[in-house]
N, C-alpha and C positions, 0 to 999 in steps of 0.2 A: 601679641608678642610671643615668640617661640625661643626657648632657651635650651641649648644643647650643652651638656656638661660631660666632659671626658668620654665622648662617644667613640666606640671602636666597632667596626664591622669587618667580619672575616668569614670567608667561605673556604672550608677545608684548611689548607696550609696558606692560602692566599689572603693577605690582609689588604682590603680596599683602602682603608684609612683608620687612623687611631688618634687619640688625644685631640678630638675635635671639640673646641670650646667656642661657641658662637651664640650671640644674642641677635635674633632677627627682630627688628623693631617696627612699629606701625609707621605708615607714611613712606615706606621704602618698598621697592620692587627689586627682588634679587634674581638676576639672571644666572642660572647654574650651567656652567660649561665644563667640558672634559672630554677626553677621547672615548670612543666606544668601549664599554666595559669598565670605565673608570668608577662608575657607581652613582651616576646622576639620579636615575630613577630609584635606585636603592635608597638614596638619602631621603627622597620624598616618602618612600614606603616606610622608612624608619620613623619619620616624623608623624605620619598618619596613623601609626600603630599596626600597619599591616605586617611589618617585619620587626622582630625584636633585635636590637643591637646586642653585640656580644658583651659590651661594657658600656657603662654610663647611663645617663638619664636625659629624658626630653620632657620639658614642661611647657604648658601654655599658661598665660596669665589667668588668674582666677576668674571664672565666669565667662571666659571667651569661647567662641565656637570656631571649629575648624571645618573647612570644606575642601573636598578633593575632587579633581576631574577623574571620574570613573573610566577605566579602560575596558571594562566588560560590557560590550554593546548588546549582549543578550540577557543581561541580568534583570531587566525591567520589561521583558516582552509581554508579560501578563497585565501590565498597567497601561493606562492611557498616557498620551504625551504630556498633557497638562499635569496629571497627578505625579508623573515622574519628576517633573521640574519642582513641584511643590515639596516632594520628598527631600529635596536638597536642604531644606530647613527642617531638620528632624524634629526639634521640639514643637514647631508649629504644626507639622504633619501629625504628630502623635496627639496633639491637642484637638485637631480637626476630627480625627478618627474617634477619639473618646467622646467628643461632643455629639457626633453623629450617632454613636451607640446609645448614648443616654436619651437623645431626642427620639430615637426609634422605639423606645419602650412604650407599651400601651399605658402603663401607669408609672409615674416617677415617685419614689419615696422622698421623704424630707431630706434624707442624706444625699439622694441623687440631685435634688434641687440645689442644695448647698454646693455640691461638687460642680454642677453646671454653672452656677454663678461664679465660682472660682475660675473655671475654665474660660468663661466669657471675658473676665477681667484680663487674664493672661493673653487670650486671643487678641484683644484690642491692643494690649501693650506690644505684641509682636507684629502689629500692623496687619492682622489677619484679614480684615475686611478689604484690603487692597491687594491681597496676595495673588489672586487669580489674574487680576489685571496686570500686575507687575510681571508675573510669569509669562503671560501672553505677549507682553511688549518685548521681553527678552527673546522669546522664540522668533518673533517677527524680525527683530534686529539681526538675528543670527540666520535668517533666511528660511525659517520654517513657516510656511504659509498657514493662515488662520484655519483653513479647511482641514488641516492635518492635526490640529490641537486635541481633538477628541478621538482620534484614531488610536488603536492599540499600537504599542511600540513595535510589535512583531510585524506590523504592516509597513513599516518604514524601511527605506533603503539604508544601507550602512552609512552613507554620507549624511542622511538626515539624522540618524541616531547619534552621530558624532556631535552634531549641533545641539541636540536635545541634552546630551550629557554635559556639554559646556554650559548651557542655560541652567541646568540643575546645580552645577558647581557655583555659578555666580549668584544664584537666587538667594534673596534674603540678606544680602550684605554681610557675609561672614567676616569675623574678626581676622581670621587667618585663612589664606587661600593657597592651595597647592595645585599647580597646573603643569602637567606633563604633556608636552607637544600639543598645546591648545590650537595651533593653526593648521594642524593636519586636516586635509580635505575641505578647508575653507577657501572660498574664492577671495580675490584681492580686495573687493569692496567690504566683505565681512571682516577680513583681517584688519582693515583700516578702522572699522567701527570698534573692534576689540581693543586696538591700540589706544583709541581715544577713551574708551570706557575704563581701562585699567589705569591710564595715566591720571585719571581724576579720583582714584580711590585713595582713602586715607588709612586703609588697613595694611596688614603685613601680607605680602604676596611673594611666593617663590615660584619661578618659572623655569622649566627645562624646554628648550626649543632649538631647532636647527635653522630657524629663520633669523638671519642676522639683522635685517632691518627691523623686525619686530623686537628683538632684544635691545637694539639701540634705541628704539622709540620709547620703550616702557621702562627699561632698567635704570635704577639709580645706583645700584652696586652690582658687581659681578662676583659670583662665587666660583672659583676655579678649583677643580679637583685634579691634582697633578702631584707627582712625587710622593704618592701615598698620603697626601695632606689635603685638607679642605681650607682654602684661604679666601678671605673676603677682600676685594679690591674696590677702591673708589672708581666710579665711571662705568661705562657700558662695554659691550663686546668689542667695538671698534677700538676703544682706548686700550683694552687689554691686548688685542691682537697687534696693533701697531707698536705698543711698548715692548711686547715680548719679541717682536721681530727686530726692533732696534737693539734690544739687549743681546740677541743672537749675533747680530752684525758686530757688535762691540766685542763679544766673546771671541769671534773669529779673527778679529784684528788684535793680535796679541801686543802690538806695539803701542796701542792706545793707552795713554797714561790715565791713572785713576781720576785725576782732576778733570781731564778732558772728557772722560766718560760722564762724569757727574754733570758737567755743563751741558752736554748734549741731552741728557735725560731731563734736566730742569727746563731747558728750552722747549723740549717736546711737550712737557706738561703744561707750560704756559700757553703754547699754541693750541693745545687741545681744550684747555679751560676757556679760551676765547671763542671756541667754535661750538660750545655746547648749545644744542638747538632747542630742546624742550623748554618753553618759557616757565612752566610751573616748577621745573626741577633745576633750572640754571643755577640759582644761588646756592642750593645745597650741594650740588655737584662740584661747583667751584671751590667751596669750602673744603670738601672732602679731598679734592685733588691737591689743594694747598697743603693739607696735612699729610699727604702721602709720603711715606718713608722711601727715599730713593733706593735704599738697599733691597726693598721688596720686589723691585722690578728685575726679573730674571728670565732667561730664555725658557720656553716651554719644552717639555720632553716629548711632545706630540710629533708624529711623523706625518708629513704632507706628501700625497702622491705626486709623482712627476708627470703631470698632464701637459703634453706638448704636441700641438697639432701643427703639422707642416704641409705645405702644398708641393706636390710633385710637378704641377704645371700651373703657370700663370693663367688666370682666366681671361677670356676676351671681354669685349664690351657687352655682348648679349648673354645675360644670365638666365632669366626665367620670365616668360610672358604668360599670363593667365587671363582668359577671356570668358566671361559669363558663366563661371563655374557654379554648380549647385550640388548640394548633398542633402539627402533625406534619410532620417533615421529609420530603423526597422519598424518603429511604431507609427510612422507617418509624419513625425515632427520634422519640419524644415530646419536643418542645422544652419545652413546659409544659402543665399541665392544671389544671383547677379554679381558675383565676385570677380572683379577684374583689376589687375595690377601688373606693373612691370618692375622687376627687381633690377636696380642699377649696380654696377660694379662696386664692390667693397661695402655695400650696405649690410647692416646687421638689423634684421627686422623681427620684432616680436609680434605674434598674433594673439589677440585677445577675443574673448566671447563670454557672454553670460552662461553659455552652455559649453562646458569643457569638451564635450564630444565633437564640437565643431572643429577645433584645432586638430584633433586626432584624425578626423575625416579628411581634412585638407592635406595633411602630411601623408596619409595613406594613399590618397589620390595621386599626388605629384611624385610619389615613389613607385607608382605603378601597381600598388597592392589592392586598389579598390577602384571600381568604375565610378566616374562622376555621373550624376543624374542629368546633368546638362553642362555644356561648356567644354573648353579645351585648355590645354597647357602645353607650352613648348620650352624645352631647355636649350640653351646655347650649346653649340657643338664642342666648345672647349671645356664644358663644365663636367666635373666629376663630383659625386655626392657621397657623403657618409651619413647614415641615418641612425638615430637613437630613438627607437619606438617607445611608446608608453608602456606597452606590455611586452616583456622580453622572455616570458616563460617558455615559448616554443623553441628558443635557441638552446635550452638547457635540458632537453629530454633525452639524455644519453648517458652512457657509462664512461665517456671519455674523461681523461684527466685534463687539467688546465692547459698543459703544453699541447696535447693533441687537439684540444678544442680550438685554441688560438691559431694553430698551424693551418687550419682550414681556410683562414681569411687573409693570409699574407705569405710572401716569399721569405724564407729564412730558415736556418737550421735551429736545432734545439736551444743552442746558446742564445741566439737572437730572440727566440720566444721567451726564454727565461728573463732576458733583459727587459722586454716590454712588461712582463708580469711583475718583475722586481720593482719597476717604476710605479706600478699600481699596488705596491706594498704586499705582494705575494712572494714570500721568500722561503728558502730551505725546502722542507718536505711539503709545504703548502701547495706547491705547483703540481704535486701528484694527487691532489684532491679530486674526487669525482665531481663533475659540474652539476650533477643532479642533486647534490646535497648543499649547494652554496646558499648563503643567506641573501636577502634582497640587496643589501649593500655590496656584497661580493659580486653578485651578478652584474650590478651596475658598473663596477670597476672593470670587470671583464669586457663588458660592452664598450666601454670607453677605450680600452686597449685595442679592441677590434677596430674601432673607428680610426685610431691613430695609424694602424697598419695601412689604411687606404690612401693616406696622403692626399685627401680630397681638397678641392678648392671651395666647396660649398658644404657646410655642416647643417643638418636638419635635426633639431633636438626637440622631442616632445616631452616637456616637463622633466628636464635633465637632473634636477636636484632630488627627485624622489629616491628615498632609501639611503641617500648619502649622508655621512656625518659632516660636521662643520668644517673639518680639515679638508675633506675632499671637495666640498662645495667651494671653499675659498680658493683652492688650487685650480679647480675647473674655471671659476669666475675670472681669476687673474689671467689665465691663458687666453680665454675668449676675448678679453679686452684688447690683447695685443695681436690676435690672429688677423692676418692680412686679407683673407678671403671673405666670402659671404657667409652669413649665418641666418637661418630661418628657425625661429624657436617659439615655444610657448613656455610659460612658467607661472608658478604661484609665489615665487620669491621676489619680493619688491626690490631688494638690493641687486639681485641678478639682472633684472630688467633694466633698472636705472643705470647701471654701470656698463651694460653691454649694448643695449639697443639704441640706435639712432633714428629708427623709423618704427611707427606703430600702426598696425592694421587691425581694426576690430571687425570681426565677422558677425553679421546679423542676418536674420531671416529675410531682410529686404535690401541688402547691399553692404557696403563697407564704410567705415570711417578711417581715413588714411592720412596720417600726419607725420611730417618730418620733425620730430621733437623728442625730447627725453620724457621718460614716464612721469616724473614728478610734475612737469609742465602739463602733460596730457590730462592727468586726473584733476588738476585745478583750473583747466581751461574752460571758461564759460561757453564758448562757441562749440566745443566738443560736447559738453553736457546737453546743450540744446539740440545738437545733431543726434545724440543718443536717444533723447526723448522722442524725436520724430521717427527714427528708424525702428525703435522697439515698440512704438505705439500700435495697439491692435486696431 
């Protein structure tokens, strides 16, 4: 349990929040949401002790242990992978090191012997004999192969380090767990495992994430940072989003009487209560929603970008035909082979693979940026494309301001360019910013504005939610659902795939799995699983 009493956090003259009084209790997973800069990560840092709040106190229940997902991926470079995970349970790790020191002595004194006996007892109480096995299992579930467990952390890729840090945070069943963006760099299968793992915990868990499906799957309550306050709501992200949108529509309709507003909100809560999906959490969520004060539901202060893709030309019936395509990585790894498919008019197709480089290679090939190692592709004569690449850094190596930069990609005067940038939340003097100093999220919003200028009838999106905040992801997602043209995309965002894609093509080193179905059906389809085992078998 974590208790926050009269917490206030301020940077200079800016107050993030004050008068925060919350008790985070065991058995609940709290999804923390808020606009960029609202103070989500700051709240976790205050709770972990990394940051001292300007006012108030933070307390854990007596004897409880707190574990945090470490963001410093170089901190443990001098340690082995397995030892790094074991260090997640600090009392156990200190016990192990002291035992090793005592047993390494040539001669043990009586005092040493008594201390060793004491350490052995505590070691057993902390389940020390099973520690290495538990750590190894966590690593394997998170996609870190067994042959990597005794490597030095310095030898691992950044993607592998992220998984080790997550295993370290989960190890030893901490009483309180703080996770800041735990799904970053995880593939869809690993995210699914993490959802199941967290949903079965009885401890207190606080999560910051931009993955809406993940938040919905694990959260029992939502912590919203808005209006300079930290407020706990019953339900998950989807409930918060839909209720805040309903409140906004009601606010905009000034003629709506108070009683009518209340009836709408009560009906909304009843419908949401009936649709709670997680079996373990259904009863508790329904009870929380029944107790929800109607007056708590209010519009959010967040701003959502205006992402609107329109087609200048209606596409014909021939979209894209791919025959026998093959791509080999620089190290000789076959990313995919014998890939053949035909995209039909209006289809929205997601591409999946165990190797994320496969989707990028495919998109680079069909955009003419990379040569295929075998095979051909042909676009229909009526098709115009707009491409959002995975790596956009090359687009921003200049001293141009945002208006000058965007003007390269479309026809229109400065006022028109300011309009596009304004829709992407760049206002006032921000449009004069140099593009080479933009953040990752700002670059993505510029790239989306660039795509909108093309008025293409086929969008190609390589992991489009990277670096975007929840508001931008939600706006992007909503527009792609209604877009009338074709979409070819890859993503690690479950909700994005489920709501946009109507066709799934999985790329393998030995062919494709090609299904006309939604993502949820795909991952639970037994025939698909059997086909995967056959195609991925060595």
